N, C-alpha and C positions, 0 to 999 in steps of 0.2 A: 644791760641787753635784756630784751623781753624774752620770757619763756616761749620756746618754739622757734626763735630765730636761730640762725646759723652764724658761727664765728667766722671771721675773715680766715682766709688760707694760712697756712704756715708761712709762706713766703710774705704775705702782707703783714702777719704779725711780727715777723722778723724785722721787717723794714720800719714799721710803725714805732716799735720800742727799741730799735737799734741794738738788738741782741743776736746771738747766734741761733741757727736753726735747732741745735741740739737743746739750747735753753728753752725754746719755744715748745719743743716735744716733751721736755720734762715738766713743763708748767701744765701742758694739756693733760699729760698723764696724771698728774696731781688732782687736776679738777675732775677727771674722769673717775678717779679713785674716790673722790669725795662725792660722787653722785651728782655733780652739778652739770656735766655735760655727757653726751653720748655720740660716739662716732657712727655716722650712717654712710653706707657704700656710695660713693660717687656723689655725695652731698657735702660732706665735711662733718664738723662737730656741732651738735645741736644742743641749745641751753635747755636743761630739764626743769621740772617743777620744783626740785629741791632747791633752786635758786631763790625762790620765794619761801619764807619762813612762816609757818602758821603761828609760832610762838611770837611773832612780831606783828600780829594783827592782819597777815595775809588771809583772805577768806577761801572757803570752799564755794565754788560756784555750782548752783542747782539750775539746770537747763531743762525746760520742758516744751515739747512741741505744742504750744496753745497760743494762739494770737491775742487771746484776752490777757489782761493785767492779772497777776497773781490773785488779786482780790476777787476776781470774777470766776476763778476756777471752781469746778464741781467739787462737792464735799469729799470725795476719795483723794483727789490730788491735793486739795487744800489741807487735808489732814496728814497726807504724807509730807508735804513740805513743811508743815508745823512740827512733826515728828522728827524730821531731818535737822530742823533749826534746835530743837531740844537736844538731840544728840551731839551736835556741834556745840552748843552752849556748855554741855557737860565737860567737853574737852577744852573749853575756853577759846573756841574758833568762831569766827563770824561766818555767816552764810549769806551768799549774794544770790538771789533768784533772777533768772533771766527767761524771758518767754520766746515765743517762735521768732520774732523779729530779729533776735539776736542769732538764732541758728541759720535763718535764710540769708542773712546778710554776709556778703564776702569779707566783711570786716570782724567776723566773730573772734579771730585771734587778737584784733585790736581791742575789742571789748573786754576779753579776758586778760590782756595785758594791762589794760588800763586800770582794772580792779586789782591787779597784783595776785590773782587767784593763784594758789599753789596746787589745787586739784579741782576736778570737776566731776559732778554727779549728772548723768544724763537720764531723763525719764522720757525716753522716746525709742521706738524700733525703726525710725525711718532711716534708710541707708544714707540720704544725703546729709541728714542732721548728724548722723554718727560720724560721717567723713569729715565734716566741717569741724566738730569739736575734737576729733581725734588729732586732726592736723594740728592743733594748738600745741601738742607735745607735753601736755600735763598728765599726771596720774589721773586715770579716768575709770569709773565704774558706772554700769548701767544699773538701774533699779526698775524693778517690776517688768523687766523685759530682757531679751537676749537676741543676738543676731548671729546666726550661724557663721562660722568662718572669719568673724570680725577681730578676732585676737583681743578682745576687750573683756576685762572682768565684769561679772554681772551678779546681782542679788535679786532673786524672784521667788515667789511661793512655790512650794513643791506641789505642783499641780498634778503630777502623775499619782502621787499618794492620795491626794484629795480625791481624785477620780475614782481611785480604789475604793476609798472609804465610802463613798456616796453609793456605788453599785452594790457593794457588799451588804451595807445596811438595808438597801431596798429588797435584796434577795432574802436576807434574814427576816425581814418583816413579812414575809410571805408574798411578795409581788412576784407575778409570773409573766407579765408583760412590762418589761422595764425599758423606758424610752430615754433617749438622750436629746435634750432641747438646747442646743448651743449656737455659737456664732458661726457665720459662714465663711469669714475671712480666714486667711491661713497665717497663723503667728504661733510662736512658741507655746502660749497659753492653750490654744485650741488643741494642738498636738499633745501636749502634756495631759491635759485633762482628759481628753477623749481616750487617750492610750490608756491611761489608768482605769478609766470606767470599763473599757473592754477587758483589761486584765483582771479587774475585780469580778465581772461576771464569769471569766474563764475559771477562776478560783473557785467558783460556786458550780461549775459544771453547767453554765448556762450560756448559750450562744448570744452573740450580739446580732440581733435581727435588723437587717437594713431598713425593713419597713418601719421600724421604730426610732431611726436616726433622723431627727429634725434639725436642720440648721438655718438660721436667718439672722440677718442684721437689720432689715427693714421691716417695718409694721409688724413688730413683734406680737402685739395683741391679736391681730388677726389670724397670725400662725398659731398661737396658743388656742384661739377659739376652734380652729380647724383640728387640731390635734385632740381636743376633748369633746368633740362632737362625733357621734356615730357610734355603732356598736362595737367597733375594734378599737376603742380608745385604750391607752395604757393605764395600768393601775398603779404605776410607780414612775416618777420622772426625776432625773438628775438635771437641774437647771443651775449650772455652776457659773452663772454671770449675773452680776447686779442688775443689768437691764433687762433680764428675762424673768425675774422672779415675780415682780408685781404684775405684770400681763397675765402670767399664769393663774396667779391669785384671783384677778378679776374675771378671767375667763372660766375658772372653776366655780365661782360664785354665780355667774350667769347661767351655768349648765346645772346648777343645784347640786354640785358636788362639795362635800365637806372635806376639806384637807385634813389628813390624818384618820379619816375613816373610809371615805370612797375613793381617795387618792392620797397616795404617799408622795412626798416631795422632799427633796434635798436641796438646799440653796447654798450660796457661797458669799461670805462677806469677811472684811477685816474684823477682828474682835473688837476694836475700838468703835465700830460702827454698828455693832450688833443691836444695841438698844436704841440708838438714834435713827437708824435707817432701816434695818432688816426686819425687826420685830413690828414697827408701825405698818408695814406693807400689809399686814394680815387683819388690820382693823379690829383690834381687841381680842381676837381668838389666839390661842397659843400658837406661836410660830413654830413651823416645822423644822426638823434638824437643819443644821447648816455646817458646811466646812469653813472654818474659821483659821485665821492666821494673824500674826501681830505686827503692825506697822513699825513698832519700837524695834523688834527684832531685826526687820529689814533695815532700819536706819542705823542701828548700832552696827550691823554686819557690814555695811556700806562704808562707814567711817574706819573700821578696822582694816578692810581691804585697802583704802586709800593710804593709810599708814604703812601697811605692809608693801605696798607698791612703791611708796616713796623710798622706803629703805632698801628694797630689793627689786629694782626696775626690771631686771632680767628673768624674773620668775615666769613660768608659763601661765596661760590664761586661767583664771580661777572663776569658777561657777558654783555659787554658794545657793543652796535652798533654804528657804525658811520654813520650819516645820508647819504643818497643818494638823488640825484635830476636828473631829466630829463633835459638834455641840448640840446636845439634846435638851430642849426645855424641860425642866423638871415640873 
C-alpha cells in the first residue's frame, strides 16, 4: 500500500484474511509499534513513511514552488538543492526534485507514491502547497521557511539574531540615522529580521524611527534612489535581502555616496554565495559587512530532523534555527 493511504477496516481485514478480529487488532498493534501505521480518528489506520526504507533506495523528495525546471532555478535555490543533494549523498540516500507542477496537481500523493519517497523536504511557505504535501503522510520538514500553526518541522536562518547583529553593528559604527530597507510582504523572514533589527537598536538605547522604515518588493531601485536622495537620508542601512543589496549599491553610486564612508550598509547572503554573488555587487570595492549563514548547516539539519521524525513520529513540532554571523571584509 502507498504511503498516505488508509488500511481497510478491521472488519474488511478480518474477512479478507479469514481471521478473527482479535488477530487483526494484534497485527495492527504490531504495525503501529513498528512505526508503519498510525491511527487517525474517524479515518482508520494510515500508512506512514517508515514503510519506505531509505536503505533500500527510497528517496527524499525535495519540492519547491517554482514552475520552472530545477535547472532554471535562481542561484540561491539551485545551491540549496545541490547542498541538500550532497547531504543526502553523505547518508547514501537519493534525492528526487519536484517543481511547482507536482505541488499544484491533485495527484501529488500519486507522484510521491510513485517515487517511493520515504520523506519530503518542502521549500515553500504557500499554504496550499503545504497542505498538499502534508496530506501525503510522509515525514516532512520545511526548509528556509515556516508557517505558523502548520504543525510541520522547519529549518530556517536565525533571522532575529541576524537583524540584531546588523543594527548593533551600525550603531557601534557611529550611525545615528539607521534605516531598515526590507520586503513589504508578510512572512516569517520579514518578522524575524525586522524584530531583531528593532531589538538591536533597543539594546543600544536607540529608537526605531518609523520614518526610517522602508519596505518594498517592487521597483527596488527606485525605492533605493528615493531613500538616498535628500537631506534626511540615513547614514546606515540594514538591507537583509539579496534582492535589495545591488539596487542600494547602484543608487549610492548614482548619488555620489561611498559605501563604508558616506553610508554604512549591512547585507545578507548565504556564506556559500558570498564570493560568487554578494561581493561582485560592489564592482571591485570592498564589500560591506554581511549577515551570513551556511546552506550546508540547513541541509544537514533537515536530514537529521527527517530521521528523528521517522523514528519518533509523535514528537512535537520542531523549529530549528541555523546560526548566523556578521562577516566583515578584512
